[in-house]
Structures are given as structure tokens and as C-alpha cells.
N, C-alpha and C positions, 0 to 999 in steps of 0.2 A: 769946812764941813767935816764931820766925823766920818771915817771910813773904816769899819771893822775888817773889811776884806783886805785892805792894804796891810793892816797890822797882822791879820792872819797869814798873809803871804810871807811877811818877814819872819814871824815865829815858826811857820812851817819849814821854811828854808833852813833856819837854825836847827830845828828838830831833825831834819834830814841829815845835817852834818854831824849832829851830836848823838842821836839815838842809835844804839847798837842794833836793835831789831825793830822793824815795822813802825817807823814814825807815823805812817798813815793809819795805824790801828786806832779805832775809836770804839767806845762803848755806845751801843744803840739801845735806847730804852723805848719800848712800845707798850701799849695796853690794848687788851681786847675790847670788844663791844661792852663788856660788863665792868671795865676799869681794872681788871686784873693785870698788874704790870709784869713785864719780862725784860731782861737786859742780856745782851751778848755782844761780843766783839765782832766788828766787821771792818773792812778796809775802805778808806776813802779813795775813790777813783776819779774824782774830779771836784773842783771847787771854783767859785768865782762869785760875782754879785748875784747870780741866780740861786746860789745855795750850795749845798754839799751833797755829792752824788755817790751812791753805792749800788751794788748789784746783788741779786739773789734769786733763788727759786721762788716765784710768786705763790706757790702752794705750800711753802714752808710756814712754820709758826709765825715768823716775823712778817711774811708776805700776807698771810691771812689777817693778822692783827692790823697791819697798815691799811688793808682793804676795808676792814670794819671800823677803824678808828684812825683816820689819816693825820694823826698828830704824833710827834716823836721828839726825843731829846738825844743829843750826841755829847760825848765827852772825850776829849783828847787829853791824855795824861803823859806828859813828857818828863819822866822822872829825872833824867840827867840834867835837864834845864830847870827843874823845880817849877814847872809851869803846867797850867791846865787851861783848856778852852772848852766852854760849854755853849751849846746852841740849842734853842728850842723853837719849834714852829710846826707849820703844816707840812705835809709830805705829799708830793705829786709823783706820778709815774713819769719816767723819761720817754721820749719818743721812740718808736720802733727803730728809726734810723740810727739814733744814738745808741740804743741797746745792741743793735746789729754790729755797729762799728766797734764797740767795746768788746763784744763777744768774739769777733774776728781777731782781735789783738791778743786774746788769751792763748796760752799754750794748748796744743792739741789734747794732751791728757786732761787738762782742766775742762776743755770743751766736752770731751767724752764723759767725764765725771758728771757734768751737768745733766747729761742724758741718762746716765746709769743710776743716779741717786734720786730716791723719793725723800728728799730732805725733810727732816724732823719727824718722819714716820718710823714706827718700830721696825727693826731689822732683826731677823731671827738669828743670823750669824754672819760673820765677816765674809765667809766663802760665797754667800748669796750675792753680796755687793761685788766682789771680785769677778764672779761669773757674769753678772750683768755688764760690768765694765768690759770684759773680754768680748761679749756679744756686741756691744757698741763699737769696739775696735773693728770687728769683722764687718759689721753693717756698713760703716763709713769708710772702709779700707779703699784707698786710692782716690778719695774725693774730699772735698771740703766738709767740715762739720757745721751744719747750720745752727743758728740759735734755736733752742727748743721753744715751743709756743708758751710754756709756763715759766720762762726765765726772762727777767728784765731788770730794769733799774728804777731806783727811787731817788728823788731829790728832796732834801729837807730845805725848805725855804724859811730861813730863820726870822723870827720876830724879836728874839733876844739873843745876844751873843755876849758872854762874859769871859774876860781874860783875867786869869788868876796867877799872881806871881808870889812865890814864897819870899818871906822876909823874916829876919831874926825875931825871936820871942813871940812868934805867931802874930806879928803885926803885918800880916799879908796885905798886898795890894789887889783890889778887885775893881776892874774897870767894866762897866756894863754899857753895852750899846743896845738901844731899843729902836725898832723900826717905827718911823713916824710918817708914814704915807709918802712923803717926797724925799725921804732921806733917813738919816739916823741921828739920834740924840745920844750923847754920851754923859755918863755920870759915874760916881764912885759908890761902892758899897762898903759898909763896915766889914772888917774881916770876921 
């Protein structure tokens, strides 16, 4: 039976060995309730048969878009390997337990930054953000930094996963896995 997650594990391990910077970087494409698209880079923080997980401020543009339209697409581009992986599907929130565990694993400065930032909202100047960061340092001094209530994780549950490999003369290989209820079907696409 076709298993795109086993293939992803192999490719991701190879990317971790070959990519100089951020092999876990992926483009996340979302659309708002009106269909207006937006794309940005985020970091993969977990993956497996359940999907691909990332974390963000849920009040950010992407958080609001995912709330209004819980469908998304991801793209990994590993230039040094001349490979891409695309995934498309529904998006769900991760559990509070999962979000708490990941937040606790982040560096303290990143935790404080999650409290200090009104992600995606206008900022009058850099000093305002730095002042808010210093205020959060003072507020949480000597204690743990809990996960902000507006910060959490999302999991893209793929319906389609495509593995693209560069070939000479633009005769690329495209393997498409499609969810079929009880498993995955695999086929090829013309380049």
C-alpha cells in the first residue's frame, strides 16, 4: 500500500542532512473567507500520518484566515536536493496539551516574544515592541512563561501530497498520493 509519510520521512531526513538553512521551512498558503490568498514561510514542528503541524499566534493574519477558511496548502522546497513536496487539505487546531508541550520546549525569549507581539498588526516603531518585550521579561521574571491563550498550533491533514523531483531537460518526476478513505492511492503526473 502507498505510504506518502514514509517517503516524506526519507526525504525530510535527507533534507536535514543536505540543506544549509531551515530544512523544516515550508510555505503555507491560506485564503480568507472571501478567497483572497496569502502565503508565508512557517516552520514544520511535527509530522506523521496525522498530518503536518506548525504553531502561530491565532490572532495573526494566518490564524484568522485558518479560522475563517480551514483549508491550506504547504510547500517544502529543498533546493540542494532539487526536490519539492506539496500538501493540500483541511486544517485543524492541535490540542491544548500538544500546544502547551511545544510552547514549553521553546526558548524563553521566543516564549516572551509570543506575549509581546501583536503578530500581523501595525507597529508604530521597533522601540514599542522592544519595550513590550522588556515588560514581559519583568512580568515573568523568576517563573515559567505560560502559553498565551491566543497562541496555538494547527495541523494540515493532507488529502493530496505531491513529491516532485528535478530531472534533466525539465522531464521532472511528479508522484501524487491521494487520500482514499482507508489509505492512499499513488499515481504520476506529467511534468
